[in-house]
LUMTI-114071 format. One record per residue: residue number from 1; x, y, z of N, C-alpha, C, O in turn. Coordinates in steps of 0.1 Angstrom, whole numbers, plus 5000, padded with zeros to 4 digits. Layout:
REM residues N
{NUM, {X, Y, Z}, {X, Y, Z}, {X, Y, Z}, {X, Y, Z}};
...
This chain:
REM residues 183
{1, {7938, 6635, 7995}, {7930, 6638, 7982}, {7925, 6645, 7973}, {7918, 6641, 7964}};
{2, {7932, 6662, 7976}, {7930, 6667, 7965}, {7941, 6663, 7955}, {7941, 6664, 7943}};
{3, {7949, 6658, 7962}, {7969, 6657, 7946}, {7955, 6646, 7943}, {7947, 6653, 7937}};
{4, {7952, 6635, 7944}, {7947, 6626, 7936}, {7937, 6629, 7924}, {7937, 6626, 7913}};
{5, {7928, 6636, 7930}, {7915, 6646, 7920}, {7925, 6651, 7912}, {7923, 6649, 7900}};
{6, {7937, 6658, 7916}, {7942, 6669, 7905}, {7955, 6659, 7899}, {7965, 6664, 7894}};
{7, {7954, 6643, 7900}, {7963, 6636, 7893}, {7949, 6632, 7878}, {7949, 6633, 7866}};
{8, {7939, 6629, 7888}, {7928, 6621, 7875}, {7926, 6633, 7866}, {7930, 6630, 7854}};
{9, {7920, 6646, 7868}, {7920, 6652, 7866}, {7926, 6658, 7855}, {7920, 6664, 7846}};
{10, {7945, 6655, 7855}, {7954, 6658, 7844}, {7951, 6640, 7835}, {7950, 6639, 7823}};
{11, {7949, 6632, 7843}, {7947, 6618, 7832}, {7937, 6625, 7826}, {7942, 6634, 7820}};
{12, {7924, 6625, 7826}, {7913, 6630, 7820}, {7913, 6641, 7812}, {7903, 6642, 7805}};
{13, {7920, 6649, 7810}, {7924, 6659, 7800}, {7925, 6659, 7785}, {7925, 6670, 7780}};
{14, {7927, 6650, 7778}, {7929, 6642, 7769}, {7914, 6643, 7761}, {7912, 6647, 7750}};
{15, {7902, 6636, 7771}, {7894, 6639, 7766}, {7882, 6649, 7766}, {7870, 6648, 7765}};
{16, {7893, 6662, 7767}, {7884, 6674, 7768}, {7894, 6680, 7758}, {7901, 6688, 7765}};
{17, {7897, 6680, 7747}, {7906, 6689, 7737}, {7900, 6703, 7732}, {7888, 6705, 7731}};
{18, {7910, 6712, 7731}, {7914, 6723, 7725}, {7914, 6726, 7708}, {7919, 6722, 7697}};
{19, {7905, 6734, 7713}, {7897, 6738, 7695}, {7908, 6734, 7687}, {7905, 6725, 7679}};
{20, {7922, 6739, 7685}, {7929, 6730, 7677}, {7929, 6716, 7677}, {7927, 6711, 7666}};
{21, {7930, 6708, 7688}, {7928, 6694, 7682}, {7912, 6694, 7676}, {7911, 6692, 7664}};
{22, {7903, 6695, 7682}, {7889, 6691, 7675}, {7889, 6693, 7669}, {7885, 6685, 7661}};
{23, {7895, 6706, 7664}, {7894, 6706, 7643}, {7906, 6698, 7639}, {7907, 6698, 7626}};
{24, {7917, 6689, 7645}, {7923, 6678, 7639}, {7917, 6666, 7636}, {7921, 6659, 7627}};
{25, {7904, 6661, 7647}, {7905, 6653, 7645}, {7889, 6657, 7640}, {7882, 6647, 7637}};
{26, {7884, 6666, 7639}, {7870, 6665, 7631}, {7875, 6664, 7617}, {7866, 6659, 7609}};
{27, {7887, 6669, 7612}, {7888, 6669, 7598}, {7893, 6659, 7595}, {7891, 6654, 7583}};
{28, {7904, 6649, 7606}, {7902, 6633, 7598}, {7889, 6626, 7598}, {7888, 6619, 7588}};
{29, {7877, 6626, 7609}, {7864, 6621, 7608}, {7859, 6622, 7595}, {7858, 6613, 7587}};
{30, {7855, 6637, 7593}, {7852, 6638, 7574}, {7859, 6637, 7565}, {7854, 6638, 7554}};
{31, {7873, 6634, 7565}, {7880, 6628, 7557}, {7871, 6612, 7551}, {7865, 6608, 7541}};
{32, {7875, 6605, 7565}, {7867, 6590, 7563}, {7854, 6591, 7555}, {7849, 6585, 7545}};
{33, {7850, 6601, 7564}, {7831, 6604, 7559}, {7829, 6601, 7542}, {7823, 6594, 7535}};
{34, {7838, 6609, 7542}, {7841, 6619, 7525}, {7846, 6605, 7512}, {7842, 6602, 7500}};
{35, {7854, 6600, 7521}, {7863, 6588, 7512}, {7849, 6578, 7513}, {7847, 6572, 7503}};
{36, {7840, 6574, 7526}, {7829, 6567, 7519}, {7814, 6573, 7510}, {7806, 6568, 7503}};
{37, {7816, 6587, 7514}, {7806, 6588, 7506}, {7807, 6588, 7489}, {7798, 6587, 7480}};
{38, {7821, 6589, 7488}, {7827, 6590, 7473}, {7825, 6574, 7469}, {7822, 6572, 7458}};
{39, {7826, 6567, 7476}, {7832, 6550, 7475}, {7813, 6542, 7469}, {7812, 6531, 7463}};
{40, {7800, 6554, 7474}, {7789, 6549, 7471}, {7785, 6540, 7457}, {7780, 6528, 7455}};
{41, {7789, 6550, 7449}, {7784, 6551, 7439}, {7786, 6532, 7433}, {7778, 6525, 7427}};
{42, {7804, 6528, 7436}, {7804, 6519, 7432}, {7809, 6508, 7445}, {7818, 6500, 7444}};
{43, {7803, 6508, 7454}, {7806, 6503, 7468}, {7796, 6488, 7462}, {7785, 6487, 7457}};
{44, {7806, 6480, 7465}, {7797, 6467, 7465}, {7789, 6460, 7475}, {7794, 6453, 7484}};
{45, {7773, 6461, 7472}, {7766, 6462, 7481}, {7770, 6447, 7494}, {7760, 6444, 7499}};
{46, {7776, 6443, 7496}, {7782, 6429, 7501}, {7792, 6431, 7501}, {7795, 6442, 7495}};
{47, {7804, 6424, 7505}, {7817, 6427, 7503}, {7820, 6416, 7513}, {7814, 6417, 7523}};
{48, {7828, 6406, 7512}, {7831, 6394, 7519}, {7843, 6394, 7526}, {7854, 6392, 7521}};
{49, {7840, 6397, 7538}, {7856, 6396, 7545}, {7862, 6387, 7551}, {7861, 6386, 7563}};
{50, {7873, 6377, 7542}, {7875, 6364, 7547}, {7882, 6366, 7557}, {7885, 6355, 7562}};
{51, {7886, 6376, 7565}, {7888, 6374, 7578}, {7872, 6371, 7589}, {7868, 6362, 7596}};
{52, {7868, 6382, 7585}, {7854, 6381, 7595}, {7862, 6394, 7603}, {7863, 6396, 7615}};
{53, {7865, 6400, 7595}, {7871, 6412, 7604}, {7880, 6409, 7619}, {7883, 6417, 7628}};
{54, {7881, 6398, 7620}, {7887, 6394, 7629}, {7902, 6402, 7635}, {7906, 6400, 7646}};
{55, {7907, 6409, 7627}, {7919, 6419, 7626}, {7913, 6428, 7641}, {7920, 6429, 7651}};
{56, {7901, 6432, 7640}, {7898, 6437, 7652}, {7903, 6432, 7655}, {7914, 6430, 7651}};
{57, {7900, 6428, 7662}, {7903, 6419, 7674}, {7919, 6419, 7682}, {7922, 6421, 7694}};
{58, {7927, 6417, 7672}, {7938, 6425, 7670}, {7946, 6440, 7680}, {7956, 6441, 7686}};
{59, {7938, 6447, 7677}, {7944, 6455, 7683}, {7938, 6461, 7698}, {7927, 6462, 7701}};
{60, {7951, 6465, 7706}, {7946, 6465, 7721}, {7940, 6474, 7726}, {7942, 6483, 7718}};
{61, {7933, 6480, 7736}, {7928, 6496, 7737}, {7942, 6493, 7741}, {7947, 6482, 7743}};
{62, {7949, 6508, 7741}, {7958, 6514, 7754}, {7952, 6526, 7761}, {7942, 6531, 7756}};
{63, {7958, 6530, 7771}, {7954, 6539, 7783}, {7959, 6558, 7774}, {7955, 6569, 7774}};
{64, {7970, 6549, 7769}, {7969, 6566, 7759}, {7961, 6566, 7744}, {7961, 6577, 7739}};
{65, {7957, 6557, 7739}, {7948, 6561, 7729}, {7959, 6559, 7716}, {7971, 6559, 7718}};
{66, {7954, 6559, 7707}, {7957, 6554, 7692}, {7962, 6571, 7683}, {7961, 6581, 7689}};
{67, {7965, 6570, 7673}, {7962, 6585, 7665}, {7953, 6584, 7659}, {7951, 6574, 7653}};
{68, {7944, 6594, 7660}, {7935, 6594, 7648}, {7932, 6589, 7638}, {7922, 6583, 7634}};
{69, {7947, 6593, 7632}, {7946, 6585, 7618}, {7945, 6565, 7618}, {7941, 6557, 7609}};
{70, {7951, 6561, 7629}, {7954, 6549, 7634}, {7938, 6538, 7634}, {7935, 6527, 7631}};
{71, {7932, 6549, 7641}, {7913, 6544, 7649}, {7911, 6544, 7635}, {7908, 6533, 7631}};
{72, {7911, 6556, 7626}, {7900, 6558, 7612}, {7903, 6546, 7603}, {7895, 6540, 7595}};
{73, {7921, 6542, 7605}, {7920, 6529, 7594}, {7921, 6520, 7599}, {7925, 6511, 7592}};
{74, {7918, 6517, 7610}, {7907, 6501, 7620}, {7892, 6506, 7618}, {7885, 6498, 7624}};
{75, {7886, 6513, 7615}, {7879, 6513, 7615}, {7871, 6506, 7594}, {7864, 6497, 7590}};
{76, {7881, 6519, 7588}, {7876, 6516, 7576}, {7883, 6501, 7570}, {7881, 6500, 7558}};
{77, {7887, 6495, 7573}, {7892, 6485, 7569}, {7888, 6470, 7576}, {7891, 6459, 7570}};
{78, {7880, 6471, 7592}, {7871, 6464, 7600}, {7862, 6468, 7603}, {7860, 6462, 7614}};
{79, {7856, 6472, 7601}, {7846, 6481, 7603}, {7836, 6481, 7597}, {7826, 6473, 7599}};
{80, {7840, 6495, 7586}, {7833, 6496, 7576}, {7831, 6487, 7557}, {7822, 6486, 7549}};
{81, {7845, 6484, 7557}, {7846, 6475, 7546}, {7838, 6461, 7545}, {7833, 6457, 7535}};
{82, {7838, 6453, 7559}, {7835, 6440, 7552}, {7815, 6440, 7560}, {7808, 6448, 7567}};
{83, {7813, 6426, 7551}, {7793, 6426, 7552}, {7790, 6437, 7545}, {7796, 6445, 7538}};
{84, {7776, 6436, 7549}, {7767, 6444, 7538}, {7769, 6463, 7539}, {7775, 6470, 7547}};
{85, {7763, 6464, 7527}, {7765, 6485, 7531}, {7752, 6488, 7526}, {7749, 6487, 7514}};
{86, {7743, 6491, 7534}, {7729, 6496, 7531}, {7730, 6511, 7524}, {7723, 6516, 7515}};
{87, {7737, 6515, 7528}, {7742, 6528, 7520}, {7745, 6528, 7504}, {7740, 6536, 7496}};
{88, {7755, 6516, 7500}, {7757, 6517, 7488}, {7742, 6517, 7476}, {7731, 6513, 7481}};
{89, {7742, 6520, 7466}, {7741, 6527, 7455}, {7726, 6517, 7453}, {7714, 6520, 7453}};
{90, {7736, 6500, 7452}, {7726, 6490, 7447}, {7723, 6484, 7454}, {7718, 6474, 7451}};
{91, {7724, 6486, 7467}, {7709, 6479, 7480}, {7696, 6481, 7476}, {7693, 6491, 7469}};
{92, {7689, 6474, 7479}, {7670, 6474, 7477}, {7672, 6465, 7485}, {7678, 6459, 7477}};
{93, {7673, 6455, 7499}, {7665, 6447, 7501}, {7652, 6456, 7513}, {7640, 6455, 7518}};
{94, {7663, 6465, 7514}, {7651, 6475, 7522}, {7658, 6485, 7522}, {7670, 6487, 7520}};
{95, {7641, 6498, 7530}, {7648, 6513, 7530}, {7657, 6516, 7543}, {7652, 6513, 7554}};
{96, {7667, 6519, 7542}, {7675, 6522, 7551}, {7678, 6531, 7559}, {7677, 6543, 7555}};
{97, {7681, 6528, 7575}, {7678, 6538, 7579}, {7685, 6549, 7582}, {7681, 6559, 7588}};
{98, {7695, 6549, 7579}, {7706, 6557, 7575}, {7709, 6557, 7560}, {7704, 6553, 7550}};
{99, {7725, 6564, 7565}, {7730, 6566, 7555}, {7728, 6580, 7544}, {7733, 6583, 7534}};
{100, {7718, 6587, 7555}, {7715, 6600, 7548}, {7723, 6611, 7559}, {7722, 6612, 7571}};
{101, {7730, 6619, 7548}, {7743, 6624, 7552}, {7739, 6636, 7560}, {7747, 6638, 7569}};
{102, {7724, 6649, 7558}, {7718, 6659, 7563}, {7720, 6652, 7575}, {7727, 6658, 7583}};
{103, {7715, 6637, 7578}, {7713, 6629, 7591}, {7724, 6626, 7600}, {7724, 6626, 7613}};
{104, {7731, 6623, 7593}, {7746, 6622, 7602}, {7751, 6634, 7614}, {7753, 6634, 7626}};
{105, {7749, 6646, 7599}, {7754, 6658, 7604}, {7742, 6664, 7619}, {7745, 6670, 7629}};
{106, {7732, 6660, 7613}, {7727, 6661, 7627}, {7730, 6650, 7639}, {7736, 6654, 7648}};
{107, {7729, 6642, 7639}, {7735, 6628, 7646}, {7748, 6636, 7652}, {7750, 6635, 7664}};
{108, {7753, 6641, 7647}, {7767, 6647, 7655}, {7764, 6657, 7661}, {7765, 6657, 7673}};
{109, {7761, 6669, 7653}, {7753, 6676, 7663}, {7746, 6673, 7678}, {7750, 6676, 7689}};
{110, {7737, 6667, 7676}, {7732, 6661, 7689}, {7741, 6652, 7695}, {7737, 6649, 7706}};
{111, {7751, 6646, 7693}, {7756, 6641, 7701}, {7769, 6649, 7705}, {7777, 6643, 7713}};
{112, {7771, 6658, 7702}, {7779, 6669, 7706}, {7773, 6675, 7714}, {7769, 6669, 7724}};
{113, {7770, 6684, 7714}, {7754, 6686, 7725}, {7748, 6681, 7737}, {7743, 6686, 7747}};
{114, {7750, 6669, 7731}, {7737, 6662, 7743}, {7732, 6666, 7748}, {7733, 6667, 7760}};
{115, {7721, 6672, 7741}, {7706, 6672, 7749}, {7703, 6660, 7751}, {7707, 6649, 7745}};
{116, {7692, 6663, 7763}, {7686, 6650, 7767}, {7668, 6651, 7763}, {7661, 6659, 7769}};
{117, {7663, 6645, 7754}, {7651, 6646, 7755}, {7643, 6637, 7757}, {7634, 6633, 7749}};
{118, {7646, 6633, 7770}, {7637, 6622, 7776}, {7628, 6626, 7786}, {7620, 6619, 7793}};
{119, {7631, 6643, 7785}, {7621, 6646, 7798}, {7620, 6663, 7793}, {7630, 6670, 7791}};
{120, {7610, 6666, 7791}, {7607, 6683, 7785}, {7614, 6694, 7794}, {7618, 6705, 7790}};
{121, {7614, 6687, 7808}, {7621, 6696, 7818}, {7640, 6697, 7818}, {7646, 6706, 7825}};
{122, {7646, 6689, 7810}, {7660, 6685, 7807}, {7664, 6695, 7789}, {7673, 6701, 7783}};
{123, {7650, 6690, 7787}, {7657, 6692, 7773}, {7637, 6698, 7766}, {7629, 6689, 7762}};
{124, {7632, 6711, 7766}, {7625, 6711, 7758}, {7622, 6707, 7748}, {7617, 6696, 7745}};
{125, {7628, 6722, 7739}, {7638, 6718, 7724}, {7636, 6704, 7722}, {7626, 6701, 7717}};
{126, {7643, 6697, 7725}, {7646, 6684, 7717}, {7633, 6676, 7715}, {7631, 6669, 7705}};
{127, {7623, 6679, 7728}, {7612, 6669, 7731}, {7601, 6675, 7721}, {7594, 6667, 7717}};
{128, {7599, 6687, 7717}, {7592, 6698, 7710}, {7592, 6694, 7694}, {7582, 6693, 7687}};
{129, {7606, 6691, 7691}, {7613, 6692, 7677}, {7608, 6678, 7676}, {7601, 6676, 7666}};
{130, {7610, 6667, 7683}, {7607, 6652, 7683}, {7594, 6649, 7678}, {7591, 6643, 7669}};
{131, {7585, 6657, 7688}, {7570, 6656, 7689}, {7562, 6663, 7674}, {7551, 6658, 7670}};
{132, {7570, 6676, 7667}, {7568, 6679, 7656}, {7569, 6670, 7645}, {7560, 6669, 7638}};
{133, {7582, 6662, 7642}, {7588, 6652, 7637}, {7581, 6641, 7636}, {7580, 6636, 7625}};
{134, {7576, 6637, 7645}, {7566, 6626, 7647}, {7553, 6627, 7642}, {7548, 6617, 7636}};
{135, {7545, 6641, 7645}, {7534, 6652, 7638}, {7534, 6649, 7623}, {7524, 6645, 7617}};
{136, {7544, 6651, 7618}, {7546, 6651, 7604}, {7547, 6639, 7600}, {7540, 6637, 7590}};
{137, {7554, 6630, 7603}, {7556, 6616, 7593}, {7534, 6611, 7595}, {7528, 6608, 7585}};
{138, {7525, 6614, 7614}, {7518, 6610, 7614}, {7507, 6614, 7599}, {7501, 6606, 7592}};
{139, {7508, 6632, 7599}, {7504, 6634, 7588}, {7502, 6632, 7571}, {7493, 6634, 7563}};
{140, {7518, 6628, 7571}, {7524, 6621, 7555}, {7516, 6611, 7557}, {7507, 6613, 7549}};
{141, {7514, 6599, 7566}, {7508, 6585, 7569}, {7491, 6582, 7570}, {7484, 6571, 7572}};
{142, {7488, 6597, 7568}, {7473, 6603, 7570}, {7467, 6600, 7583}, {7454, 6599, 7585}};
{143, {7474, 6598, 7592}, {7471, 6599, 7608}, {7453, 6605, 7608}, {7450, 6609, 7597}};
{144, {7443, 6608, 7619}, {7442, 6619, 7619}, {7448, 6627, 7630}, {7455, 6624, 7640}};
{145, {7444, 6641, 7625}, {7451, 6654, 7642}, {7446, 6643, 7657}, {7436, 6636, 7660}};
{146, {7458, 6649, 7663}, {7456, 6644, 7676}, {7471, 6636, 7685}, {7481, 6634, 7679}};
{147, {7470, 6635, 7692}, {7483, 6634, 7699}, {7491, 6622, 7690}, {7486, 6614, 7681}};
{148, {7502, 6623, 7695}, {7508, 6615, 7683}, {7520, 6603, 7697}, {7527, 6606, 7706}};
{149, {7516, 6589, 7691}, {7528, 6581, 7700}, {7542, 6586, 7705}, {7550, 6588, 7695}};
{150, {7547, 6589, 7714}, {7561, 6592, 7715}, {7573, 6584, 7711}, {7569, 6572, 7708}};
{151, {7586, 6584, 7710}, {7591, 6576, 7705}, {7600, 6574, 7715}, {7603, 6585, 7719}};
{152, {7605, 6565, 7720}, {7614, 6563, 7730}, {7619, 6548, 7730}, {7612, 6538, 7728}};
{153, {7638, 6548, 7732}, {7639, 6538, 7732}, {7633, 6518, 7738}, {7638, 6507, 7735}};
{154, {7622, 6522, 7746}, {7613, 6508, 7751}, {7600, 6509, 7745}, {7590, 6503, 7749}};
{155, {7602, 6519, 7732}, {7592, 6514, 7722}, {7589, 6500, 7719}, {7582, 6492, 7725}};
{156, {7597, 6499, 7707}, {7597, 6484, 7702}, {7594, 6472, 7711}, {7586, 6463, 7707}};
{157, {7602, 6473, 7728}, {7596, 6462, 7731}, {7584, 6466, 7738}, {7576, 6456, 7739}};
{158, {7579, 6475, 7744}, {7564, 6479, 7747}, {7558, 6470, 7734}, {7554, 6459, 7737}};
{159, {7555, 6476, 7720}, {7547, 6468, 7712}, {7547, 6459, 7712}, {7537, 6452, 7710}};
{160, {7562, 6453, 7715}, {7558, 6437, 7712}, {7551, 6429, 7723}, {7544, 6419, 7723}};
{161, {7554, 6438, 7734}, {7545, 6433, 7749}, {7532, 6430, 7745}, {7524, 6420, 7746}};
{162, {7530, 6443, 7740}, {7513, 6443, 7737}, {7512, 6439, 7726}, {7502, 6444, 7720}};
{163, {7519, 6433, 7721}, {7508, 6423, 7705}, {7503, 6415, 7709}, {7508, 6409, 7719}};
{164, {7488, 6410, 7702}, {7478, 6399, 7704}, {7488, 6389, 7701}, {7485, 6379, 7706}};
{165, {7498, 6389, 7695}, {7501, 6377, 7695}, {7517, 6371, 7701}, {7524, 6361, 7701}};
{166, {7517, 6386, 7707}, {7529, 6376, 7718}, {7540, 6377, 7716}, {7547, 6375, 7726}};
{167, {7546, 6379, 7704}, {7558, 6380, 7695}, {7571, 6377, 7708}, {7573, 6384, 7719}};
{168, {7576, 6367, 7703}, {7587, 6368, 7715}, {7599, 6367, 7700}, {7598, 6361, 7689}};
{169, {7607, 6376, 7705}, {7621, 6389, 7698}, {7632, 6368, 7697}, {7629, 6358, 7704}};
{170, {7641, 6367, 7687}, {7648, 6353, 7685}, {7662, 6357, 7695}, {7671, 6365, 7690}};
{171, {7662, 6356, 7700}, {7681, 6356, 7709}, {7688, 6353, 7697}, {7687, 6344, 7690}};
{172, {7700, 6369, 7696}, {7713, 6364, 7688}, {7724, 6362, 7693}, {7730, 6369, 7701}};
{173, {7727, 6353, 7687}, {7745, 6348, 7692}, {7751, 6351, 7678}, {7749, 6344, 7668}};
{174, {7759, 6362, 7677}, {7772, 6361, 7670}, {7777, 6354, 7663}, {7773, 6343, 7667}};
{175, {7786, 6350, 7648}, {7793, 6341, 7655}, {7805, 6336, 7656}, {7815, 6343, 7651}};
{176, {7807, 6328, 7661}, {7818, 6328, 7667}, {7829, 6322, 7655}, {7826, 6312, 7649}};
{177, {7845, 6330, 7652}, {7855, 6326, 7653}, {7864, 6325, 7661}, {7862, 6327, 7673}};
{178, {7875, 6321, 7656}, {7889, 6311, 7663}, {7895, 6325, 7661}, {7895, 6332, 7652}};
{179, {7904, 6327, 7682}, {7905, 6342, 7676}, {7921, 6339, 7671}, {7928, 6329, 7672}};
{180, {7923, 6353, 7665}, {7933, 6356, 7656}, {7942, 6359, 7659}, {7943, 6368, 7667}};
{181, {7958, 6352, 7649}, {7966, 6352, 7657}, {7973, 6366, 7654}, {7975, 6369, 7642}};
{182, {7976, 6376, 7664}, {7980, 6389, 7664}, {7998, 6384, 7666}, {8003, 6380, 7676}};
{183, {8003, 6385, 7656}, {8018, 6387, 7655}, {8024, 6398, 7653}, {8036, 6398, 7652}};
């Protein structure tokens, strides 16, 4: 049993990179984000993808992973490039919830530190920060002082269920495309 645990530990070690590997990975990701940021002023709001990003389906999951450069190339070509670009300068359909660089950095830090904001006991700081932001937004909107509704993953569904109109969300099925020929 101990031998098997040690084998599994060795296999999982790449998931916990050392400082120099983290720097290498971070630099590659920052480079991709900078390329994207520089493209925003001239990026089309919608970019037609003739292959509907089916090339992504040709990339097999590999036990040993892929070099970070190859992963970023696949993401840039098959995930970021095709379709709509709410962060592009010409996008006027709605106010995008993302694309703010400061928010992306905050999301990065939140993901790395993995603090849980769902319970005060396990994350008093994140819970207080969320409550403070909600209060700030409530003040901006002009809501009266007092308690604010907490943000939670199930809040949107709960709101729909409590709606007097009993709105029913429409099921979404992504378009089906023929399986690409990956040669």
